[in-house]
C-alpha positions as CSV (number, residue, x, y, z in Angstrom):
1,X,4.3,-13.1,-13.0
2,X,6.9,-10.5,-12.2
3,X,8.5,-9.9,-8.8
4,X,7.2,-6.3,-8.6
5,X,3.6,-7.5,-8.8
6,X,4.3,-10.3,-6.3
7,X,5.8,-7.9,-3.7
8,X,3.0,-5.4,-4.3
9,X,0.4,-8.1,-3.8
10,X,2.1,-9.3,-0.6
11,X,2.1,-5.9,1.0
12,X,-1.5,-5.3,-0.1
13,X,-2.6,-8.6,1.5
14,X,-0.8,-7.9,4.8
15,X,-2.3,-4.4,4.9
16,X,-5.8,-5.7,4.1
17,X,-5.6,-8.4,6.8
18,X,-4.4,-5.9,9.4
19,X,-7.4,-3.7,8.5
20,X,-9.5,-6.6,9.5
21,X,-13.3,-7.0,9.7
22,X,-15.9,-6.8,12.4
23,X,-17.7,-9.7,14.1
24,X,-21.0,-9.5,16.1
25,X,-20.6,-10.8,19.6
26,X,-24.2,-10.2,20.7
27,X,-27.1,-9.4,18.4
28,X,-29.2,-6.2,19.0
29,X,-32.7,-6.3,20.3
30,X,-35.4,-4.0,19.2
31,X,-37.6,-2.0,21.6
32,X,-40.6,-4.1,20.6
33,X,-38.9,-7.4,21.3
34,X,-37.2,-6.5,24.5
35,X,-38.8,-7.7,27.8
36,X,-37.6,-4.5,29.5
37,X,-39.0,-2.2,26.8
38,X,-35.6,-0.8,25.9
39,X,-33.7,-1.3,22.7
40,X,-30.2,-2.9,23.1
41,X,-27.5,-2.2,20.6
42,X,-25.5,-5.0,19.0
43,X,-22.0,-5.6,20.4
44,X,-19.4,-5.8,17.7
45,X,-15.6,-6.3,17.8
46,X,-12.9,-5.6,15.3
47,X,-10.6,-8.5,14.6
48,X,-7.6,-8.9,12.3
49,X,-8.3,-11.3,9.5
50,X,-10.1,-11.4,6.2
51,X,-12.0,-14.0,4.1
52,X,-10.5,-15.7,1.1
53,X,-12.9,-14.1,-1.4
54,X,-11.8,-10.6,-0.5
55,X,-8.2,-11.5,-1.2
56,X,-8.9,-13.0,-4.6
57,X,-11.5,-10.6,-6.1
58,X,-11.3,-7.9,-8.7
59,X,-10.2,-5.3,-6.3
60,X,-7.2,-7.3,-5.3
61,X,-6.2,-7.8,-9.0
62,X,-6.6,-4.1,-9.8
63,X,-4.7,-2.8,-6.7
64,X,-1.9,-5.2,-6.8
65,X,-1.3,-5.6,-10.5
66,X,-1.6,-9.4,-10.6
67,X,-2.8,-10.9,-13.8
68,X,-5.2,-13.6,-12.6
69,X,-6.9,-15.1,-9.6
70,X,-4.8,-18.2,-10.0
71,X,-1.6,-16.1,-9.5
72,X,-3.2,-14.7,-6.3
73,X,-4.0,-18.1,-5.1
74,X,-0.5,-19.3,-5.7
75,X,1.0,-16.3,-3.9
76,X,-1.3,-16.9,-0.9
77,X,-0.2,-20.5,-0.8
78,X,3.5,-19.5,-0.9
79,X,3.0,-17.0,1.9
80,X,1.2,-19.7,4.0
81,X,4.0,-22.2,3.3
82,X,6.6,-19.6,4.3
83,X,4.9,-19.0,7.6
84,X,3.9,-15.4,6.9
85,X,0.1,-16.1,6.9
86,X,-2.2,-18.6,8.6
87,X,-5.6,-19.7,7.5
88,X,-8.5,-21.1,9.6
89,X,-12.0,-21.7,8.3
90,X,-11.3,-19.6,5.2
91,X,-10.2,-16.6,7.3
92,X,-6.6,-15.4,6.7
93,X,-4.5,-13.9,9.5
94,X,-0.9,-12.7,9.9
95,X,1.3,-14.8,12.1
């Protein structure tokens, strides 16, 4: 694994984590199910972090130039050991 692919993967991972994902804080209620007779929209929030599968998939391999999923796993492990990334319940976040 060359250094160019490693650095490109690192920058891609950090950018992808910063992009984040949305979580649902409160589920929506349809008009039929609501006691008031009005529909309520779901409440969502954007958070920084991404699941492990998104960082190891085919898209990650294509965009970063890494050869295999094992190389990506090793690089994530190195980034975690260096203190760049943290992981909790299979969700990666930048420290």
